[in-house]
N, C-alpha and C positions, 0 to 999 in steps of 0.2 A: 504493499498501499505506499512506502513512502516513495514510490513514484509519481504518483495521484495525488500528492502534497505539489509536490516540483513542476506538476503538470496535468492543472485541473483542466486545463479547458479539453482533457482528454473526454473526459466525463459528460462536455458539453455538444459530442459529435451528435446529430441526429437519428443515424443508427441506435448510438448505443442509448439517448434516452427514451426510445423510444423503449428497447427491450428491456430497461431497467423500470418503465412504468405500465409495461406489462406484469412484470414482478412484482411490483407493490398490487396493482387489479387484482393479482392472484391473492397474494398476502392479503388483502381484506375482504377474499369471497373465503377463502382460509378459516381467518378470525374468525368471521359469521355464522360458519359453520358449525368450529370447536367451540360454539356459545350457545350452539341447538337454537338458533335464531332464522328469520326470514327475512327475507330482502323486505317484509312490509313493517315486519318489528321493526329493523337500525330504520325505516325510511320515518315511523312515528316518532324514535329518538329525537334523529333530527331535524324532525318538523318539515320531512316532504313528503313524499309521496311516492312508490314502490319502483318508477320507472323510473325516478331518482339515479335510486339504490343500481337495478339492475344498469343503465348505462353506463355509470362512475366503475362498477365492476366487471360491464364488458368492454370498456375501452370509448365508446361513442360519445363519456364525457371527459374534460380533461379535467382533472383535477385542480385546481390550489391549496396550497400550502395551507391557509386555513378551514379549508376543506377537510385534509388530511388529517387536523389538529379535529377536527368536532367527530372522524371517523376514533381517533385512537379513542376520545373518551369516550364515546359510546363501549367501545374493545376494553377502556379503563386498563391502557395501554401510554407505553410513551413513545414519543417517535422515535426513540433508538432501539424501542422493541420492535417498531415499523421496521425501518432499517437496517434492523442487525441482521435478516436473513440471504440480504441483496450480498451477491459474490460481485464485487466491485471490480476486482482482477479481472473472472471471467469476460465481464459485463465489456470492458476495452479492449480487449484479446482476444473476441468473436470476431472469428471471417462474416461480416454481411455480405460481400456481393456472392453472387452466384451466376 
């Protein structure tokens, strides 16, 4: 991870950001399942509708930092716990060209 501190721009690569956001969305869905909650349950706690949660989990809606904080509040975790499972080394080393 040392080189990430030296070259943070690598995390801003478009394909790397896309992959990392996919991982975050999958983590949100995993947390919901672990807590035996439906999308409607989460939506109610957020003051939103079920479609909002569905769109957040599927990638049809781009999540901003405040929305991520709201989700961590619902799941009673910290941002560090949300991001803790992300393998940044894998993210920047992936070959996205096909």
